[in-house]
C-alpha positions in Angstrom: -147.4 -121.7 -30.3 -144.9 -124.6 -30.0 -144.3 -125.1 -33.7 -145.8 -128.5 -33.9 -148.9 -129.6 -35.9 -151.2 -131.4 -33.4 -152.7 -133.3 -36.3 -149.4 -135.1 -36.9 -148.6 -137.9 -34.5 -144.9 -137.6 -35.2 -144.9 -134.0 -34.0 -146.7 -135.0 -30.9 -144.3 -137.8 -30.2 -141.4 -135.3 -30.5 -143.1 -133.5 -27.6 -143.1 -136.7 -25.6 -139.3 -137.1 -26.1 -138.8 -133.4 -25.3 -140.5 -134.1 -21.9 -139.0 -137.5 -21.2 -135.4 -136.3 -21.2 -135.8 -133.5 -18.7 -138.1 -135.7 -16.6 -135.5 -138.4 -16.5 -132.7 -136.1 -15.6 -134.7 -134.4 -12.8 -135.6 -137.8 -11.4 -131.9 -138.8 -11.5 -130.9 -135.6 -9.6 -133.7 -136.2 -7.1 -132.5 -139.8 -6.5 -128.9 -138.6 -6.0 -130.0 -135.8 -3.7 -132.0 -138.2 -1.6 -129.6 -141.1 -1.8 -126.8 -139.9 0.6 -128.4 -142.1 3.2 -127.4 -145.1 1.1 -124.7 -143.3 -0.9 -126.0 -144.7 -4.2 -125.3 -143.1 -7.5 -128.0 -143.3 -10.2 -125.9 -145.9 -12.0 -125.5 -148.1 -9.0 -129.2 -147.7 -8.2 -130.0 -148.9 -11.7 -127.9 -152.0 -11.3 -129.4 -152.8 -7.9 -132.9 -152.3 -9.2 -132.4 -154.6 -12.2 -131.0 -157.3 -9.9 -133.9 -156.9 -7.5 -136.4 -157.2 -10.3 -134.8 -159.9 -12.5 -132.5 -161.8 -10.2 -128.8 -162.5 -11.1 -127.8 -161.0 -14.5 -124.7 -160.6 -16.6 -123.3 -157.1 -17.2 -124.1 -157.3 -20.9 -127.6 -158.4 -20.1 -128.1 -155.4 -17.8 -126.7 -153.1 -20.5 -129.2 -154.4 -23.0 -132.1 -154.2 -20.6 -131.3 -150.5 -19.8 -129.8 -149.5 -23.1 -126.6 -148.6 -21.5 -123.1 -149.5 -22.6 -121.5 -152.6 -21.2 -118.6 -150.5 -20.0 -120.8 -148.2 -18.0 -122.7 -151.1 -16.4 -119.4 -152.8 -15.6 -118.2 -149.7 -13.8 -121.4 -149.4 -11.8 -121.3 -153.1 -11.0 -117.7 -152.8 -9.8 -118.6 -149.8 -7.7 -121.5 -151.8 -6.1 -119.2 -154.8 -5.5 -116.6 -152.6 -3.8 -119.3 -151.5 -1.4 -120.5 -155.0 -0.8 -123.9 -154.5 -2.5 -123.3 -157.1 -5.2 -121.1 -160.1 -5.8 -119.8 -161.6 -9.0 -120.6 -165.3 -9.3 -119.6 -168.0 -11.9 -122.1 -168.2 -14.7 -122.8 -171.8 -15.7 -124.1 -170.6 -19.2 -121.0 -168.5 -20.0 -117.5 -168.8 -18.5 -116.3 -165.3 -19.4 -119.5 -163.4 -18.3 -120.1 -163.6 -14.6 -123.4 -163.3 -13.0 -123.9 -160.3 -10.8 -126.0 -161.0 -7.6 -127.4 -158.7 -4.9 -126.1 -159.2 -1.4 -128.3 -158.7 1.6 -126.8 -155.2 2.0 -127.6 -154.4 -1.6 -131.2 -155.6 -1.2 -131.6 -153.4 1.9 -130.1 -150.4 0.1 -132.3 -150.6 -3.0 -135.4 -151.3 -0.9 -134.7 -148.2 1.1 -134.2 -146.1 -2.1 -137.4 -147.5 -3.7 -139.5 -146.8 -0.5 -138.3 -143.2 -0.5 -138.9 -142.8 -4.2 -142.5 -144.1 -3.8 -143.1 -141.6 -1.0 -141.9 -138.7 -3.3 -143.9 -140.0 -6.3 -147.0 -140.4 -4.1 -146.9 -136.6 -3.5 -146.1 -135.7 -7.1 -148.6 -137.9 -8.8 -151.6 -137.5 -6.5 -153.9 -136.1 -9.1 -153.1 -138.8 -11.8 -155.7 -141.5 -12.3 -154.9 -145.1 -12.8 -156.1 -144.7 -16.4 -153.7 -141.8 -16.9 -150.8 -143.8 -15.6 -151.8 -146.9 -17.7 -152.0 -144.8 -20.8 -148.6 -143.3 -20.1 -147.0 -146.7 -19.5 -148.6 -148.1 -22.7 -147.3 -145.3 -24.9 -143.8 -145.2 -23.4 -143.5 -149.0 -23.6 -144.6 -149.0 -27.2 -142.0 -146.3 -28.0 -139.3 -148.3 -26.2 -140.1 -151.4 -28.2 -140.0 -149.4 -31.5 -136.4 -148.4 -30.6 -135.3 -151.9 -29.5 -132.7 -152.2 -32.3 -130.6 -149.3 -30.9 -127.2 -150.7 -29.7 -126.0 -148.8 -26.6 -122.4 -149.9 -27.2 -122.2 -148.1 -30.6 -120.8 -144.6 -30.4 
């Protein structure tokens, strides 16, 4: 017995978080094991993916989006810039907070990583139905919204 009461949703939600942490860490390790072709760390991959999905963003905006500290995102953006994967551009809305933009090299690198990830996930999730995945996305999205007030820059 796992010590939780299945009749209590809070106990079941604890089980979700107990699974999400190891799942995320294993996925991170898999990306880093597979990424030597592009040489991307998980942090740089996250920056590139955000920029691919949302277009140019500020470092604080990326931090808020991913619930990561601004300092960590800045280091990852600097690493990506040193490799020519992103550039910093003036931000017309805020003089002190530059926009970070993908370069063509950055877009090619993240596209290659995402293609490889999709291939791996295709093998892993083969027996999951669309309804299973939709339910998972709905629950995790709801949990994420419930924790929106958490500030990643507070220690």
